N, C-alpha and C positions, 0 to 999 in steps of 0.2 A: 563888354566882351561878346565874342559870337557864340552861341548855342551852337553843339553839335546838333546834325542831321538826328532823324530818329533812325533807331538802331543803332545808333555811332558811339564810340567809346573811346574819352578823353584821355590823357596823357597820365592824369593823376589815377583814373580808373584802373590802366592797364598797370601801374607800377604797383598797385595794391594788388590785384590778381596775381602779379609776377611774386611779389612777396608772400602771400599766401600759400602760393604752390609750393616756395622753397622752403618755407616754415616745414610746410607739411610734409615735405621727401626728409629736411632732416630729421623729424620726429620719428617718420616710420624707421630710418636707417639706425635712429639710435633704438628704438622698439628692440627690431629685429637683431640687433647685437646685443640685448638684453635677454632677449629669449633663446638666444644661441648659446650663451652660456649658463642657461639653466639645465639643471639633470636631466629633464625629459625633453632635450632639444632632439635628439637625436630618434625620437618615437614618431612624432607624427606632425612637427613644427613645420618641415618640407611640404607635407600634403595643403596644411592650413594658409601657410604663408610663402608658400612658392619657393622654399630654398631650397638651392643646388650645389651647395658646396659640399665639404667632406663630411657632414655629419650626415648628410643623406646617403654619400658613399657606405659609409662604417655601419650603418642601419643596414642597408641592402645586405652586405658582406653577412650581418650576424643574422641576420634571418636566415641566410643561405645556409651559413654554419647549423644552424639550430634544424633547417629540413634535412640536409644530410645526416645529421644524427639522429634526427627523426627517423628516417630511414633505413639506417644502420640495426638501429634497436627492433624496428618491425621484422627484419631479415633474420635478425637474430633467434628473436621467442617467435614460436609458433602460435598461430591463432588459436584462442582458448579452445573451440569446438577441433581443432585439429590434436591437440594435447591428449596423449594418452600415457601416463606413466607404466613402464614394463617393469623398472630395476627400484629398489630402495635398499634402505639402509639398517640392517637388521640387528637387535642385541636379542640373542640365542636365551631360551628359558628350559635351564638343564638343571635345578633345583627339583629333586625326586619330589619332595614333600608338596610343592606348588603343585607339580603335573600330580601328583596322587588325588589332590584337592581339589582340582578341575575335572578330573575321571569321575570324582563321586557326584561333583555337580553335573557333567553331563548325563553321566547314568540314572540321576533322580530325575533330571529333567523328560529324559526317553520313557522311562518308566511312567510317566503320567501321559505320555503323547508319544508311540512310538513311530510314527510318521516323520518326527523331528532329529530322525537319528541321523539323516541325510544333511542335517544344516550343521553338523558338529566338525569343529576342527581335528584334525586328525593327531595323533600321536606324532608327536617329533616337529609338528609344526607352531608348538607353541613360541611367541616370541614378541617384543615391542617394536614397533617401526618408527624409529629417529626421522627419517624423512623419505620422500620418492620421487623420481626424476625418469627421464626417458632418455635411452640409449639406443640409438638408431641402427648404428655398425658397433662392427668389431673395433673400430678405431676409438668410439667414444667409450667403448667399454675399458679400453685401455687407459683413456684418460680419467674416467672415473676411479679406476685401480689407484693412479696416482693421487689423484686427489685423497681418496679414502687413506693412504699411506702419508699425505701429510696432515692429515687431520690428526694424527696420532700425538704429535708431540705439544698440540694444541690441549689435546685433552688431560694429557698426564699434567702438564702447567697447571691447568684450570684444578685437578684434584690434587695437586702436592703432595704426590706420594701415599695420599690416602684412598681407601676404597669407598667407590660409591656403594652403596647398601640401598635395593631398590625394593621396599615391603609391600605388598598385596593384601587388600582388605576391602570385600564389598562387591557387589554387584551394581552395574550401569549396562544402560545401550545407547545405541544412538537411532533414535527414532522408532523405536520397539520394532528394527530391524537385524540390529547387528547387539549380538552379546558381548559384553568383556568385565572381566575382573579389574575393577579398579587398582589404581595404584595410589597407598595411602599418601594423606597429605604429611608437609614435613619439609625443611631445607632439601631434601634430596631432587625434590619436584624443580626447584628452581638450577638446581645444577646442572639437572638432566637437559631441562630446556635450553640453558646455556649451551650444552654441547649440541644440542638439535640446531640453534642458531648458527653456533660456528661452523657446523655441517655444511649447512644453507650455504652460509655465505663462501665455503672454500670451495665447495663445487660449482657455483655461479662464476666464483670469477675465473675457472677453468673453461667456461662458457656452457655448463651444463644447464640445462634449461629444468628448473626443479618444480614447476608450478607455479600457481597465485598462492602468493605469502597469506597464511593463515595462523590460527593461533593453535601451537602445539598441547596436544591433549594426549600425554602418553597411557596406553592403554592394554590389556591383553586379553584379544580375542577367544572367546571358545566356540561361538556358533554364529554364523549367519543366513539370514533365511535365503538369500540369492543365492544359497546352493542346491538348493530345492526350487526352482521356481515353479513348480507344477502343486506347490501347495496353496498359492495364492485362489488357484482353479476350484480347490479343495476349502476354502473358507477359511484358510490361515494365512491372516494377514498381517498380524501383529505377533511379538512375544509377550504372552501372558505374564505378567509379574509374579501371579501366585505358581508360578512353574518354578522360580529359583526362591521362592520366599524365605526359606529355610536358612539360604546362603548370603542373606540380606548383608550381615554384619560379620560373615564369617571372614578369619584369618588364615590365609593360605601360605603365608611363608616368605619368606626373602630372597631374594634374586642379588647376586653381586656383579655389578658390572665387570665383568674381563674382557670381553670379546663383541665387537661389530663386524658385521660381515656386509659385504655388498650382493647383494640374492637378486637371481631372476624371477620375475613373476610369472613368465611362459616357458621357461625350459623345465624339462624332466628333473621332477625334485631326486632327491637322494634315496638310498635305499631305506634310509632311517626314518624317510618320511619328510627331513627338512630341506628347506628349499636351494636349488641350485646356486652355488657359493661361488661367485668371480673370485674374490680375494677377503682377505681379512687381517684386521689390526687385531693385537693383546692387549689388553692395559693394564698395566704392572703387571705380576706372575700371579699364577694361578695356584689355588692351593694344592698341595700335595706334590707338586710338579706334574700333575700331569698333561700330556700330550695333546697339543691342540687336534683334537679329530677334524675338524673344519679342513684346516692347512692342510693335514696329511691327506684328506682326500683330493681337495685341489691340485698340491704336487702330482700325488697317483695317477691324476686322471691327466695331469699335461705328460707324464713320462709314458704313459699308455698312447695318448695321441701322437707324440712325438714318434713312437715305434710303429704305431701304425700307417702314420704318412710315411715314414722311412722305408717301410717294407713296399708300399703301394709305389712310391719311387723308384724303388730298386726294380719293382717287378712291369715298370711300365718301361723302363732301361732297357730291360732283358728282352723284352717284348720287342721293342723298336729294331734292336740290335737283330734279332732273329729273323724280323721283315725285311731290314734293308740289305744287308751282308748273305743274309741266310739264303732269300730264296734266287740271287743270283749264284751263290754256291752250290745247292741243291742241283741247278740247270747244269751248272757245270759239272758238276759230279755224275750226275745221271746220263749227260754226254760222254763222258770219259768212260763210264761203264760201257756203254752200248760200243763206242769205238773198240775197247777191249777185245770184247765179245766177239767182235766182226774180224778180227785180227785174228783173233785164236780159231775163229771158225777155220779163217782161210787157211791158216797153216795145218789145220786137220784135213 
């Protein structure tokens, strides 16, 4: 038998190499078919194994959809540093017993430190905040009004015709910078929290940005050090607990939820000290059939604004009419008068 030359390959070795290559290719093909059927096939197999069929296309489309969705969310929601709430949902406090108790608390604190008089929340402004939001223009305010109106049936369904009583007792602070009257513990807290969550969801579904989600803690603010920033320079950096020690467990009274207002933080307050109110919803019926003061104020304001607007438009129209044909008419009249006088003088 003739030996192959150096570096040569006989026919048997060629067959073995060819057979191994074929087995390797079949194994790789079977392996890839198996991997493609796995749930993670569209994630990164195409990168590791060089697959360029449909799974890769689906993956690219999926990534593109996620990117577009992410861009939309970023455009819809302002950056946190740019977010500044300027409207809020308010539950007004009108129970005279509660207001009287808060005034006694405020006076007791002022008697101990007269400088704190400027930190007190004024009469008429007492309220519980359900949520805050940012409304940048009149169109968004109108959307907010629509969202508030849509909120009413959800609340009434939740309460099932029953009154939601809010009892206030004790004092608390936020970082010793804001003093507030606490809402006493009980089932009413859960109901109010559910109303707040529903409100947040309803407004966000309308596209209204309501800020970062945070735990809802209902409270009735009676003083804020931020109202008098000059106090910090005079050494008053915190609210001393000794100032309200006598009211730690004081029962201030109960408020029945009957109205929720959409209020502005920036617009001028009403004459009674309450915030500018864009719209309101009444929950159930008010005791004694009393008129809804906030709604009357809002409607009256709308009527006055419409009347003023109509008067201004009428004035502008009359002014324009005088300027356009009037100028020409006056010139013609003066010319006619001169001609008439000249003719009359000639006759004389």
